[in-house]
C-alpha positions as protocol buffer text, in pm:
chain_id: "A"
residue {
  index: 1
  type: UNK
  ca { x: 14027 y: 10847 z: 10954 }
}
residue {
  index: 2
  type: UNK
  ca { x: 13846 y: 10552 z: 11120 }
}
residue {
  index: 3
  type: UNK
  ca { x: 13574 y: 10782 z: 11250 }
}
residue {
  index: 4
  type: UNK
  ca { x: 13528 y: 10932 z: 10906 }
}
residue {
  index: 5
  type: UNK
  ca { x: 13490 y: 10587 z: 10744 }
}
residue {
  index: 6
  type: UNK
  ca { x: 13244 y: 10482 z: 11014 }
}
residue {
  index: 7
  type: UNK
  ca { x: 13041 y: 10800 z: 10957 }
}
residue {
  index: 8
  type: UNK
  ca { x: 13034 y: 10739 z: 10580 }
}
residue {
  index: 9
  type: UNK
  ca { x: 12918 y: 10381 z: 10635 }
}
residue {
  index: 10
  type: UNK
  ca { x: 12640 y: 10498 z: 10866 }
}
residue {
  index: 11
  type: UNK
  ca { x: 12524 y: 10748 z: 10603 }
}
residue {
  index: 12
  type: UNK
  ca { x: 12540 y: 10491 z: 10323 }
}
residue {
  index: 13
  type: UNK
  ca { x: 12338 y: 10216 z: 10493 }
}
residue {
  index: 14
  type: UNK
  ca { x: 11994 y: 10378 z: 10454 }
}
residue {
  index: 15
  type: UNK
  ca { x: 12072 y: 10457 z: 10088 }
}
residue {
  index: 16
  type: UNK
  ca { x: 12176 y: 10099 z: 10023 }
}
residue {
  index: 17
  type: UNK
  ca { x: 11860 y: 9966 z: 10189 }
}
residue {
  index: 18
  type: UNK
  ca { x: 11643 y: 10198 z: 9980 }
}
residue {
  index: 19
  type: UNK
  ca { x: 11826 y: 10102 z: 9659 }
}
residue {
  index: 20
  type: UNK
  ca { x: 11771 y: 9734 z: 9736 }
}
residue {
  index: 21
  type: UNK
  ca { x: 11401 y: 9800 z: 9785 }
}
residue {
  index: 22
  type: UNK
  ca { x: 11418 y: 9732 z: 10159 }
}
residue {
  index: 23
  type: UNK
  ca { x: 11196 y: 9919 z: 10398 }
}
residue {
  index: 24
  type: UNK
  ca { x: 11336 y: 10215 z: 10586 }
}
residue {
  index: 25
  type: UNK
  ca { x: 11012 y: 10259 z: 10774 }
}
residue {
  index: 26
  type: UNK
  ca { x: 10991 y: 10416 z: 11113 }
}
residue {
  index: 27
  type: UNK
  ca { x: 10794 y: 10280 z: 11407 }
}
residue {
  index: 28
  type: UNK
  ca { x: 10501 y: 10517 z: 11336 }
}
residue {
  index: 29
  type: UNK
  ca { x: 10470 y: 10386 z: 10977 }
}
residue {
  index: 30
  type: UNK
  ca { x: 10478 y: 10024 z: 11092 }
}
residue {
  index: 31
  type: UNK
  ca { x: 10216 y: 10091 z: 11359 }
}
residue {
  index: 32
  type: UNK
  ca { x: 9994 y: 10266 z: 11105 }
}
residue {
  index: 33
  type: UNK
  ca { x: 10039 y: 9975 z: 10863 }
}
residue {
  index: 34
  type: UNK
  ca { x: 9941 y: 9731 z: 11137 }
}
residue {
  index: 35
  type: UNK
  ca { x: 9633 y: 9941 z: 11211 }
}
residue {
  index: 36
  type: UNK
  ca { x: 9534 y: 9948 z: 10841 }
}
residue {
  index: 37
  type: UNK
  ca { x: 9579 y: 9570 z: 10809 }
}
residue {
  index: 38
  type: UNK
  ca { x: 9363 y: 9521 z: 11119 }
}
residue {
  index: 39
  type: UNK
  ca { x: 9097 y: 9773 z: 11022 }
}
residue {
  index: 40
  type: UNK
  ca { x: 9085 y: 9644 z: 10666 }
}
residue {
  index: 41
  type: UNK
  ca { x: 9021 y: 9289 z: 10787 }
}
residue {
  index: 42
  type: UNK
  ca { x: 9325 y: 9144 z: 10608 }
}
residue {
  index: 43
  type: UNK
  ca { x: 9380 y: 8891 z: 10885 }
}
residue {
  index: 44
  type: UNK
  ca { x: 9024 y: 8761 z: 10842 }
}
residue {
  index: 45
  type: UNK
  ca { x: 9128 y: 8570 z: 10530 }
}
residue {
  index: 46
  type: UNK
  ca { x: 9508 y: 8583 z: 10528 }
}
residue {
  index: 47
  type: UNK
  ca { x: 9572 y: 8453 z: 10884 }
}
residue {
  index: 48
  type: UNK
  ca { x: 9487 y: 8087 z: 10958 }
}
residue {
  index: 49
  type: UNK
  ca { x: 9257 y: 8049 z: 11259 }
}
residue {
  index: 50
  type: UNK
  ca { x: 9196 y: 8424 z: 11298 }
}
residue {
  index: 51
  type: UNK
  ca { x: 8816 y: 8406 z: 11328 }
}
residue {
  index: 52
  type: UNK
  ca { x: 8819 y: 8081 z: 11524 }
}
residue {
  index: 53
  type: UNK
  ca { x: 9043 y: 8243 z: 11788 }
}
residue {
  index: 54
  type: UNK
  ca { x: 8847 y: 8566 z: 11822 }
}
residue {
  index: 55
  type: UNK
  ca { x: 9081 y: 8781 z: 11613 }
}
residue {
  index: 56
  type: UNK
  ca { x: 9402 y: 8662 z: 11770 }
}
residue {
  index: 57
  type: UNK
  ca { x: 9696 y: 8462 z: 11639 }
}
residue {
  index: 58
  type: UNK
  ca { x: 10063 y: 8416 z: 11721 }
}
residue {
  index: 59
  type: UNK
  ca { x: 10299 y: 8644 z: 11527 }
}
residue {
  index: 60
  type: UNK
  ca { x: 10449 y: 8348 z: 11339 }
}
residue {
  index: 61
  type: UNK
  ca { x: 10119 y: 8278 z: 11157 }
}
residue {
  index: 62
  type: UNK
  ca { x: 9999 y: 8634 z: 11094 }
}
residue {
  index: 63
  type: UNK
  ca { x: 9925 y: 8691 z: 10723 }
}
residue {
  index: 64
  type: UNK
  ca { x: 10072 y: 8354 z: 10617 }
}
residue {
  index: 65
  type: UNK
  ca { x: 9773 y: 8278 z: 10395 }
}
residue {
  index: 66
  type: UNK
  ca { x: 9487 y: 8035 z: 10346 }
}
residue {
  index: 67
  type: UNK
  ca { x: 9305 y: 8137 z: 10658 }
}
residue {
  index: 68
  type: UNK
  ca { x: 8972 y: 8164 z: 10481 }
}
residue {
  index: 69
  type: UNK
  ca { x: 8914 y: 8027 z: 10132 }
}
residue {
  index: 70
  type: UNK
  ca { x: 8614 y: 8046 z: 9901 }
}
residue {
  index: 71
  type: UNK
  ca { x: 8453 y: 7829 z: 9635 }
}
residue {
  index: 72
  type: UNK
  ca { x: 8194 y: 7954 z: 9390 }
}
residue {
  index: 73
  type: UNK
  ca { x: 8124 y: 7983 z: 9018 }
}
residue {
  index: 74
  type: UNK
  ca { x: 8474 y: 8131 z: 8967 }
}
residue {
  index: 75
  type: UNK
  ca { x: 8643 y: 7821 z: 9114 }
}
residue {
  index: 76
  type: UNK
  ca { x: 8820 y: 7798 z: 9450 }
}
residue {
  index: 77
  type: UNK
  ca { x: 9037 y: 8081 z: 9576 }
}
residue {
  index: 78
  type: UNK
  ca { x: 9293 y: 8059 z: 9855 }
}
residue {
  index: 79
  type: UNK
  ca { x: 9411 y: 8366 z: 10045 }
}
residue {
  index: 80
  type: UNK
  ca { x: 9779 y: 8415 z: 9958 }
}
residue {
  index: 81
  type: UNK
  ca { x: 10068 y: 8429 z: 10202 }
}
residue {
  index: 82
  type: UNK
  ca { x: 10123 y: 8806 z: 10215 }
}
residue {
  index: 83
  type: UNK
  ca { x: 10450 y: 8774 z: 10405 }
}
residue {
  index: 84
  type: UNK
  ca { x: 10613 y: 8572 z: 10128 }
}
residue {
  index: 85
  type: UNK
  ca { x: 10452 y: 8790 z: 9860 }
}
residue {
  index: 86
  type: UNK
  ca { x: 10574 y: 9118 z: 10011 }
}
residue {
  index: 87
  type: UNK
  ca { x: 10929 y: 8988 z: 10054 }
}
residue {
  index: 88
  type: UNK
  ca { x: 10956 y: 8944 z: 9676 }
}
residue {
  index: 89
  type: UNK
  ca { x: 10867 y: 9310 z: 9613 }
}
residue {
  index: 90
  type: UNK
  ca { x: 11001 y: 9658 z: 9669 }
}
residue {
  index: 91
  type: UNK
  ca { x: 10765 y: 9909 z: 9824 }
}
residue {
  index: 92
  type: UNK
  ca { x: 10718 y: 10071 z: 9481 }
}
residue {
  index: 93
  type: UNK
  ca { x: 10626 y: 9734 z: 9329 }
}
residue {
  index: 94
  type: UNK
  ca { x: 10381 y: 9666 z: 9615 }
}
residue {
  index: 95
  type: UNK
  ca { x: 10206 y: 10000 z: 9561 }
}
residue {
  index: 96
  type: UNK
  ca { x: 10189 y: 9947 z: 9183 }
}
residue {
  index: 97
  type: UNK
  ca { x: 10052 y: 9593 z: 9232 }
}
residue {
  index: 98
  type: UNK
  ca { x: 9786 y: 9709 z: 9477 }
}
residue {
  index: 99
  type: UNK
  ca { x: 9681 y: 9987 z: 9239 }
}
residue {
  index: 100
  type: UNK
  ca { x: 9645 y: 9738 z: 8950 }
}
residue {
  index: 101
  type: UNK
  ca { x: 9500 y: 9448 z: 9151 }
}
residue {
  index: 102
  type: UNK
  ca { x: 9201 y: 9262 z: 9008 }
}
residue {
  index: 103
  type: UNK
  ca { x: 9128 y: 8954 z: 9217 }
}
residue {
  index: 104
  type: UNK
  ca { x: 8871 y: 8677 z: 9227 }
}
residue {
  index: 105
  type: UNK
  ca { x: 8605 y: 8670 z: 9498 }
}
residue {
  index: 106
  type: UNK
  ca { x: 8599 y: 8721 z: 9786 }
}
residue {
  index: 107
  type: UNK
  ca { x: 8896 y: 8964 z: 9785 }
}
residue {
  index: 108
  type: UNK
  ca { x: 8761 y: 9322 z: 9803 }
}
residue {
  index: 109
  type: UNK
  ca { x: 9045 y: 9457 z: 9585 }
}
residue {
  index: 110
  type: UNK
  ca { x: 8856 y: 9779 z: 9508 }
}
residue {
  index: 111
  type: UNK
  ca { x: 8909 y: 9901 z: 9864 }
}
residue {
  index: 112
  type: UNK
  ca { x: 9273 y: 9981 z: 9785 }
}
residue {
  index: 113
  type: UNK
  ca { x: 9158 y: 10282 z: 9579 }
}
residue {
  index: 114
  type: UNK
  ca { x: 9064 y: 10455 z: 9907 }
}
residue {
  index: 115
  type: UNK
  ca { x: 9420 y: 10431 z: 10041 }
}
residue {
  index: 116
  type: UNK
  ca { x: 9699 y: 10676 z: 9972 }
}
residue {
  index: 117
  type: UNK
  ca { x: 10042 y: 10564 z: 9853 }
}
residue {
  index: 118
  type: UNK
  ca { x: 10166 y: 10639 z: 10207 }
}
residue {
  index: 119
  type: UNK
  ca { x: 9897 y: 10410 z: 10351 }
}
residue {
  index: 120
  type: UNK
  ca { x: 10006 y: 10131 z: 10116 }
}
residue {
  index: 121
  type: UNK
  ca { x: 10373 y: 10195 z: 10199 }
}
residue {
  index: 122
  type: UNK
  ca { x: 10288 y: 10169 z: 10570 }
}
residue {
  index: 123
  type: UNK
  ca { x: 10105 y: 9839 z: 10511 }
}
residue {
  index: 124
  type: UNK
  ca { x: 10412 y: 9716 z: 10325 }
}
residue {
  index: 125
  type: UNK
  ca { x: 10638 y: 9824 z: 10613 }
}
residue {
  index: 126
  type: UNK
  ca { x: 10427 y: 9633 z: 10864 }
}
residue {
  index: 127
  type: UNK
  ca { x: 10396 y: 9314 z: 10657 }
}
residue {
  index: 128
  type: UNK
  ca { x: 10762 y: 9325 z: 10550 }
}
residue {
  index: 129
  type: UNK
  ca { x: 10864 y: 9381 z: 10912 }
}
residue {
  index: 130
  type: UNK
  ca { x: 10693 y: 9057 z: 11016 }
}
residue {
  index: 131
  type: UNK
  ca { x: 10950 y: 8871 z: 10806 }
}
residue {
  index: 132
  type: UNK
  ca { x: 10896 y: 8580 z: 10569 }
}
residue {
  index: 133
  type: UNK
  ca { x: 10712 y: 8285 z: 10724 }
}
residue {
  index: 134
  type: UNK
  ca { x: 10494 y: 7993 z: 10628 }
}
residue {
  index: 135
  type: UNK
  ca { x: 10456 y: 7840 z: 10288 }
}
residue {
  index: 136
  type: UNK
  ca { x: 10281 y: 7960 z: 9974 }
}
residue {
  index: 137
  type: UNK
  ca { x: 9904 y: 7919 z: 9969 }
}
residue {
  index: 138
  type: UNK
  ca { x: 9742 y: 7673 z: 9733 }
}
residue {
  index: 139
  type: UNK
  ca { x: 9692 y: 7811 z: 9383 }
}
residue {
  index: 140
  type: UNK
  ca { x: 9346 y: 7897 z: 9249 }
}
residue {
  index: 141
  type: UNK
  ca { x: 9149 y: 7592 z: 9135 }
}
residue {
  index: 142
  type: UNK
  ca { x: 8929 y: 7619 z: 8825 }
}
residue {
  index: 143
  type: UNK
  ca { x: 8552 y: 7563 z: 8849 }
}
residue {
  index: 144
  type: UNK
  ca { x: 8446 y: 7199 z: 8860 }
}
residue {
  index: 145
  type: UNK
  ca { x: 8793 y: 7076 z: 8962 }
}
residue {
  index: 146
  type: UNK
  ca { x: 8859 y: 6905 z: 9296 }
}
residue {
  index: 147
  type: UNK
  ca { x: 8992 y: 7154 z: 9549 }
}
residue {
  index: 148
  type: UNK
  ca { x: 9164 y: 7093 z: 9882 }
}
residue {
  index: 149
  type: UNK
  ca { x: 8968 y: 7190 z: 10191 }
}
residue {
  index: 150
  type: UNK
  ca { x: 8901 y: 7405 z: 10383 }
}
residue {
  index: 151
  type: UNK
  ca { x: 8689 y: 7654 z: 10193 }
}
residue {
  index: 152
  type: UNK
  ca { x: 8352 y: 7820 z: 10224 }
}
residue {
  index: 153
  type: UNK
  ca { x: 8114 y: 7717 z: 9947 }
}
residue {
  index: 154
  type: UNK
  ca { x: 7936 y: 8022 z: 9813 }
}
residue {
  index: 155
  type: UNK
  ca { x: 7612 y: 7947 z: 9632 }
}
residue {
  index: 156
  type: UNK
  ca { x: 7516 y: 8229 z: 9400 }
}
residue {
  index: 157
  type: UNK
  ca { x: 7146 y: 8221 z: 9312 }
}
residue {
  index: 158
  type: UNK
  ca { x: 7041 y: 8270 z: 8950 }
}
residue {
  index: 159
  type: UNK
  ca { x: 6913 y: 8616 z: 8855 }
}
residue {
  index: 160
  type: UNK
  ca { x: 6538 y: 8665 z: 8895 }
}
residue {
  index: 161
  type: UNK
  ca { x: 6325 y: 8576 z: 8597 }
}
residue {
  index: 162
  type: UNK
  ca { x: 6176 y: 8884 z: 8434 }
}
residue {
  index: 163
  type: UNK
  ca { x: 5807 y: 8861 z: 8338 }
}
residue {
  index: 164
  type: UNK
  ca { x: 5745 y: 8858 z: 7964 }
}
residue {
  index: 165
  type: UNK
  ca { x: 5716 y: 9202 z: 7807 }
}
residue {
  index: 166
  type: UNK
  ca { x: 5961 y: 9377 z: 8041 }
}
């Protein structure tokens, strides 16, 4: 009887994790997600000190946000803490959010259209597997408002003047 109860519990655990939205990713999925995050340059903006340290950072700061921030005509944007963001979502919510994402510069949100749902699920598995860490990034700051440093100031030149009659 004890063995039967133990076997039922072992069978139920993956179902409970899936129902709760938790990842049931295997090592191959996590590794692929890590590769996609690296190849996609996510750490460039979402990991503090990534560029300054030659593409290296301790695990406790990976993808914790505000690594690279930008100011331009749209205001000032701060790269969010992906580890905290992902921990609020199920994998299905993550995929839906990435499919619907429209972000301010300099986030290249359109690149997600090239990824399959499995790719996005693997990214989720990797980020979720890192565990929650850090604090939320600063919220977007409207144009003309004081914004906390650091950020790159992007100067967008005016469009060229067209000669009369064109």
